C-alpha positions, 0 to 999 in steps of 0.5 A: 500500500502506498501512503500519501506524503504527510499521512502516517499509515495508521491515519490515511483514509481512502480519500487520501489514496483514491484516484479520479475514475477513468472510464465509466459506462451506463448499466444499459450498455450492451456487453459487446460495446463494453468489451470494445471500450475495454479493448480500445482503452487498454484498461482492465476495468470499467465503472458502471453507473445505474440510471440515477448516476449511482455506482452499480459496480466494477466491470472487469475483463474477467467478467466479460470473458464468458462473452468473448465468442461474440454472439447475438447474445452479447449484442442484446445483453446489457451490462446490468444483466451480467455478474460483476463486482457490486456493493458494498463500495469504499467511502472517502472517510474509510481508513485505508487499512480497513479498505486494504483488508476488505479488498484482499478478502474480496480479491479486488485489484480496484474498488469504487469509492462513492459518496454518501449518495452512492455516486462515484468519486474515485477509484482505489487500487493498491 
């Protein structure tokens, strides 16, 4: 875990360590489009938002692996209908050590950070 300068490891929060979210898609985007976005961006993940703009989860290449064959099914399946990493999410005021432990226990490389209304404000990765 990297700690921001001026913040001892024991007092660092998720807000101190998070980065701005890079790519976000709506949960009504079709699976084949999501695969194209991941491939063209070179990213390993996409943040998914619901109709209200709240965080719906984190979509990774691993989640899309079953759809690599590209059939009529991928053209008609919205991201909201597939399995992806969903809540709970981190909050900016959460201690960094707690977040790191939660990410390890859930085998997450990245974790969305949301405000108290559920909107994405950052992405935490170690």
